[in-house]
Structures are given as C-alpha cells and as structure tokens.
C-alpha positions in Angstrom: -58.0 16.6 -31.7 -61.0 16.1 -29.5 -62.4 18.7 -27.1 -63.1 17.7 -23.6 -66.3 18.8 -21.9 -66.2 20.8 -18.7 -67.6 19.1 -15.7 -70.3 21.3 -14.3 -69.9 20.8 -10.6 -72.4 22.5 -8.3 -71.3 25.7 -6.6 -72.0 25.0 -3.0 -70.1 25.8 0.1 -70.7 23.2 2.9 -72.2 24.9 6.0 -72.5 23.0 9.3 -74.5 24.0 12.4 -72.3 26.4 14.5 -70.7 28.1 11.4 -70.8 31.9 11.2 -72.3 33.5 8.1 -73.4 37.0 7.0 -77.2 37.1 6.7 -79.6 39.9 5.7 -81.0 41.7 8.7 -82.8 44.3 6.7 -82.5 45.8 3.2 -78.8 46.0 2.2 -77.7 45.3 5.8 -75.8 42.1 6.6 -74.9 41.0 10.1 -73.0 38.1 11.6 -75.2 35.2 12.4 -74.7 31.7 13.7 -76.3 28.7 11.9 -78.4 26.6 14.2 -79.6 24.1 11.7 -80.4 23.7 8.0 -83.4 22.3 6.2 -84.4 21.5 2.6 -87.7 23.2 1.5 -88.8 23.0 -2.1 -85.3 22.1 -3.4 -83.9 25.1 -1.6 -81.6 25.1 1.4 -82.9 27.1 4.3 -80.9 28.0 7.5 -82.3 28.7 10.9 -79.9 31.3 12.2 -79.4 33.4 15.3 -78.0 36.9 15.0 -75.0 37.5 17.3 -76.0 41.2 18.0 -79.6 40.7 18.9 -80.0 37.0 19.7 -83.1 36.6 17.5 -83.7 33.6 15.4 -84.9 33.5 11.8 -85.3 31.2 8.8 -83.1 32.5 5.9 -82.6 31.1 2.4 -79.0 30.0 1.6 -79.1 32.1 -1.6 -79.2 35.3 0.6 -76.3 34.4 2.9 -72.6 35.0 2.5 -69.4 33.6 4.1 -65.9 34.8 4.4 -63.3 32.3 3.1 -59.7 33.2 3.0 -60.6 36.9 3.2 -63.0 36.7 0.3 -66.8 37.2 0.8 -68.6 34.5 -1.3 -72.3 33.7 -1.6 -73.2 30.2 -0.3 -75.1 29.4 -3.5 -74.1 30.1 -7.1 -74.4 33.9 -7.8 -77.7 34.4 -9.6 -77.8 38.1 -10.4 -75.4 40.7 -11.7 -75.1 42.4 -8.3 -73.7 39.3 -6.6 -71.3 38.6 -9.4 -70.1 42.2 -9.3 -69.6 42.1 -5.5 -67.5 38.9 -5.8 -65.4 40.5 -8.6 -65.0 43.7 -6.6 -64.0 42.0 -3.4 -61.5 39.8 -5.2 -60.1 42.7 -7.2 -59.3 44.9 -4.2 -58.6 42.1 -1.8 -61.1 43.3 0.8 -61.5 41.3 4.0 -64.2 41.1 6.7 -64.8 44.4 8.5 
C-alpha cells in the first residue's frame, strides 16, 4: 500500500473590488467596509477599503480582514495565530452568523 501525499493548496478567498469585508477599525473592533481595490506589497495582499459607517478610506492588510461566507466568519488569509483558529472553531461550533 502506498500513501498519497496531501495537496497543500493555498488558503485564500478571492476578493474583488466592491465586496464587503469586516476590517479592523480600532483594537478588537471590526466594522463593515467595502473593498475599493487591492495591491500586492512585499508578497502581502493589501486592500484599500472604505468604511460604510464613516466613509473614510484606509489601506489594510488582508491578514487582518474577515468575510462572512454561508453564515461563517472566515479570515481572508490562512489563520496564523491561535486566536484566529479559536474564533473560527467557535463560530463554526455554535453556528453564529453576522450580527
């Protein structure tokens, strides 16, 4: 018997201009924002976003943004720390949706 290797596919969710994401507005505060455009800086994806509540525009790293897919909040990049992994587990466990 031979063992097959797993294919390591990159964990990325495609985001296009005009999509809505949750972006950090301040420490531990996430607000809805609209993606204006995306850029690649130093091998990292960066979004130019506009917050819906205030109308201000900012550049935010994709690692810090979240998106709601089928009622599940998922990070746009692969979860890097234990807090993000725990949040994904918690949201999936209790079936929480966007508030």
